[in-house]
C-alpha positions in Angstrom: 20.8 28.4 6.3 23.5 28.5 9.0 21.1 27.1 11.6 20.2 24.2 9.2 23.9 23.5 8.6 24.7 23.6 12.3 21.9 21.1 13.0 22.8 18.5 10.4 26.6 18.8 10.8 27.3 19.9 14.3 24.3 18.2 15.9 24.7 15.1 13.7 24.0 12.7 16.6 20.4 14.2 16.6 19.9 14.6 12.9 21.2 11.3 11.6 18.6 9.1 13.4 15.8 11.3 12.2 17.1 11.3 8.6 17.4 7.5 8.7 13.8 7.3 9.9 12.7 9.5 7.1 14.5 7.5 4.4 13.1 4.2 5.8 9.6 5.7 5.8 9.9 6.9 2.2 11.1 3.4 1.2 8.2 1.7 2.9 5.6 4.0 1.2 7.1 3.4 -2.2 7.2 -0.3 -1.6 3.5 -0.2 -0.6 2.6 1.8 -3.7 4.4 -0.8 -5.9 2.5 -3.6 -4.1 -0.8 -1.8 -4.6 0.0 -1.5 -8.3 0.7 -5.2 -8.8 -2.4 -6.2 -6.7 -4.7 -4.2 -8.9 -6.5 -5.6 -12.0 -8.6 -3.8 -14.5 -11.7 -6.0 -14.1 -13.6 -4.3 -16.9 -10.8 -5.5 -19.2 -10.3 -8.9 -17.6 -13.9 -10.1 -17.1 -15.0 -10.2 -20.8 -11.9 -12.3 -21.6 -12.5 -14.5 -18.6 -16.1 -15.0 -19.6 -15.2 -16.1 -23.1 -12.4 -18.4 -21.8 -14.8 -20.0 -19.4 -17.4 -20.6 -22.1 -14.9 -22.1 -24.6 -12.4 -23.9 -22.4 -14.3 -24.6 -19.2 -13.1 -24.2 -15.6 -9.5 -25.5 -16.3 -8.9 -22.9 -19.0 -10.3 -20.2 -16.7 -7.9 -21.3 -14.0 -5.0 -21.2 -16.4 -6.0 -17.7 -17.5 -6.2 -16.5 -13.8 -2.8 -17.9 -13.1 -1.3 -15.6 -15.8 -2.7 -12.5 -14.0 -0.7 -10.7 -11.3 -3.6 -9.0 -9.6 -4.9 -10.5 -6.4 -8.5 -10.9 -7.5 -7.8 -13.2 -10.5 -4.7 -14.9 -9.2 -6.0 -15.5 -5.6 -9.7 -15.0 -5.3 -10.9 -16.4 -8.7 -8.6 -19.4 -8.5 -9.9 -20.2 -5.0 -13.5 -20.0 -6.2 -12.9 -22.0 -9.4 -11.1 -24.8 -7.5 -14.3 -25.3 -5.4 -16.7 -24.9 -8.4 -17.5 -28.6 -8.5 -18.9 -28.5 -5.0 -21.4 -25.8 -5.7 -22.0 -22.1 -5.2 -21.9 -22.3 -1.4 -18.5 -24.0 -1.4 -17.2 -21.4 -3.8 -18.4 -18.6 -1.5 -16.7 -20.2 1.5 -13.5 -20.8 -0.4 -13.3 -17.2 -1.6 -14.2 -15.8 1.8 -11.4 -17.8 3.4 -8.9 -16.8 0.7 -9.9 -13.1 1.2 -9.6 -13.3 5.0 -6.4 -15.3 5.2 -4.4 -14.3 2.1 -5.7 -11.1 0.4 -6.5 -8.9 3.3 -3.1 -9.6 5.1 -1.3 -8.8 1.8 -3.2 -5.5 1.5 -2.2 -4.5 5.1 1.4 -5.5 4.7 3.8 -2.6 5.7 0.9 -0.5 7.0 1.8 -1.2 10.7 5.5 -0.1 10.4 4.4 3.0 8.4 2.0 4.0 11.1 4.6 3.1 13.8 7.3 5.4 12.3 4.7 8.1 11.9 3.9 8.0 15.6 7.5 7.5 16.8 9.1 10.2 14.6 7.3 13.0 16.4 8.2 11.7 19.8 11.8 11.0 18.9 12.1 14.6 17.5 10.6 16.0 20.7 12.9 13.8 22.8 15.9 15.1 21.1 14.7 18.7 21.4 14.2 18.2 25.2 17.7 16.8 25.6 19.2 19.6 23.5 17.4 22.2 25.5 18.4 20.7 28.8 22.0 20.8 27.8 21.6 24.4 26.6 20.0 25.5 29.8 22.7 23.8 31.9 25.3 25.6 29.8 23.5 28.9 30.4 23.3 28.3 34.1 27.0 27.4 34.3 27.9 30.5 32.3 25.8 32.7 34.6 27.2 31.3 37.8 30.8 31.7 36.5 30.2 35.3 35.5 30.7 34.6 31.8 27.8 36.7 30.6 29.1 37.0 27.0 28.7 33.2 26.5 25.1 33.2 27.6 23.9 34.7 24.4 25.7 32.1 22.3 24.1 29.3 24.3 20.6 30.9 24.1 20.8 30.8 20.3 21.0 27.0 20.4 17.4 26.8 21.8 16.1 27.5 18.3 18.5 25.0 16.9 17.1 22.4 19.3 13.6 22.9 17.7 14.9 21.5 14.4 14.6 18.0 15.8 10.9 18.4 16.5 10.5 20.0 13.0 12.2 17.1 11.3 10.1 14.6 13.3 7.0 16.4 12.1 8.3 16.5 8.6 8.6 12.7 8.7 5.3 12.0 10.5 2.9 14.2 8.6 3.3 12.6 5.1 3.3 9.1 6.7 0.0 9.7 8.5 -1.5 11.1 5.2 -0.2 8.1 3.3 -1.6 5.7 5.9 -5.1 7.2 5.6 -5.0 6.9 1.8 -3.8 3.3 1.9 -6.6 2.4 4.3 -9.1 4.1 2.0 -7.7 2.1 -1.0 -8.0 -1.1 0.9 -11.6 -0.4 1.8 -12.4 0.2 -1.9 -10.5 -2.9 -2.9 -12.5 -5.1 -0.5 -15.7 -3.8 -2.1 -14.3 -4.9 -5.5 -13.4 -8.3 -4.0 -17.0 -8.8 -2.9 -18.5 -7.7 -6.2 -16.0 -9.9 -8.1 -16.8 -12.9 -5.9 -20.5 -12.5 -6.7 -19.8 -12.1 -10.4 -17.7 -15.2 -10.5 -20.4 -17.3 -8.8 -22.9 -16.0 -11.3 -20.7 -16.8 -14.3 -19.9 -20.4 -13.1 -23.5 -21.1 -12.2 -24.6 -20.0 -15.7 -21.8 -22.0 -17.3 -23.0 -25.2 -15.5 -26.5 -24.6 -16.6 -25.6 -23.9 -20.2 -22.3 -22.5 -21.6 -24.3 -20.5 -24.1 -25.6 -18.3 -21.3 -22.1 -16.8 -21.3 -22.4 -15.7 -24.9 -22.3 -12.0 -25.6 -25.0 -10.3 -27.8 -24.9 -11.3 -31.4 -23.7 -7.8 -32.6 -20.6 -8.3 -30.4 -19.9 -12.0 -31.4 -18.0 -11.0 -34.5 -15.7 -8.8 -32.5 -15.0 -11.3 -29.7 -11.6 -12.5 -31.0 -10.4 -9.0 -31.7 -11.4 -7.8 -28.2 -9.7 -10.8 -26.6 -6.5 -10.1 -28.7 -6.5 -6.5 -27.7 -7.1 -7.4 -24.0 -4.2 -9.9 -24.1 -1.9 -7.4 -25.8 -2.8 -4.7 -23.3 -2.2 -7.0 -20.3 1.1 -8.2 -21.8 2.2 -4.6 -22.3 1.4 -3.7 -18.7 3.3 -6.8 -17.5 6.4 -5.8 -19.5 
């Protein structure tokens, strides 16, 4: 415990930059987690309501419903596709592809670059501080040996272990960041698969609606429960938004 105290208090000019990097890294990871949470949408819950809204109110009503959602798929992807619905399925596909490439994907990768940068820099900064501290320690040992102060050499040698705390703190910062970055990339890959599946589903729904709105009807045994399901879905989304 004394060594830790000496590093954070006596060697504050080494510890403070590393601690600041750790705090910034933690803030970035939490920020990215919050963004992922708001970008996500329970499509199993949203699609039935969207389907019934499209059947009863048409494209305009479906666009209004999508604008109420916070998730990227309804609020960005579906709106881009619905706005191009009058031009056909090919136009919808192009519009959603452009929206995904220019808006959704950049939003998903937001903050990943600084997170990875801090993860790579933290280890090097810690090693750099360790090298500086060890150089100073060895210089002090050499001066003590040349001046014949043998008693002071042992005290300087104990600081070699203290210098390694900088490397340890750098690793302590970098390891969770690398792990978080890998998980974020995996989440993005899965989200992009959901985007493709949702795009195809939207094109199918709009195409069926143009042919005959009745094609969007649910089976007869579920028709009596449509309103209740829609009300439950709206209440659930409202509770999540609150």
